[in-house]
N, C-alpha and C positions, 0 to 999 in steps of 0.2 A: 564015326557018325557024322553025316553032313550037317552043317549048320546053315540054316536059311536066314535071310535078313527080313525082319518084320518092322512095321510101324504101327503103333496103337495110339488111338486118341480116346480119352474118356472125359465125359462131362459130368461134374459133380453138382448136386443141388446146393444152391446158396442158402436155402431154408434149413436143410438138414445139417449142413456144415456151416454154421454161423460164425465160428471162430477159426483163426488160422491154424491153431494147434490140431484141430480135428481134420482139416484139409491136409496138413502135412502128414499126419498119422496114416490116413487112407492112401495117400500117394506113396508113402514108404511101404505100406502093406503090399501094394501091387508091385513095386520095385523089388522087394524081397522075395515075392512069389516067383518072379522071373529068375532071379539069381539062384534061389534055392533049388530050382528045377533044372539047373544046368545052363541057363541062359546067360548071355553077356550083354549088359546094357551099354550101348555106344553113345547115346545122347538122351538127355531129358530136357524138354523145353516146356516151362510153365508159362502158359499164356495169361493166366489169371482170370479175373471175372470179365465175361463178355456177354453181350446180348445174344439171345438165341434167335434163329431165323423165324421160328414159330414157337408158340407156347407148348411146353411139354409138362404134363401134369399141373397145369395152371401156373407154371413158372416161366418167366421171360428172360432170366439171366442164369448163367451157369459158370462154373469154374473149370477151365479147360487145361488139360495136361497132355502133352505129346511125348511118347517114349519110343525111341528107336532101339531095337535089340536084335541079337542073333540067338537062335535056339534050334532045337530039333523040331520036327514037324508036329509033335504031339503037345507041345506047350501051349500054343494058341487056343486049343480046345479047353484046357484047364483054366487059362486066364479068362476066357470068355465066360466060363461057368462061374468063376468068382465074381466077375462084373455083374452077372445076373442075380446073384444071391446077396450082394452087398447093398444095403439100404442107402439111398441117396445118389446112386449112379443113374443119371438120367439117360445117357446115351453112351455107347462105346462101339468102336470098330477096330478090327485088327486086319492089316493089309500086308500081304507078302510082297516085298519089293523086288 
């Protein structure tokens, strides 16, 4: 099975995730979702709290995480679905490199 290279960025709410433990748990949740579905994580870059370019749901700051991974073509759909059903995810994007 061919492995494609992907990069995903997700922005978590600083109001929903007020403490570092909750932020870490959610980041680990998405990382384990990638690895449990046959993906290989090549790099994780935690940018931390940054100002948003515009307000999203009346929030002006978000917690940014960038993950580079390799997987089959069906994993990004599942990852995107999980982003949408997880409370506190303000924005997310998955790009094929």
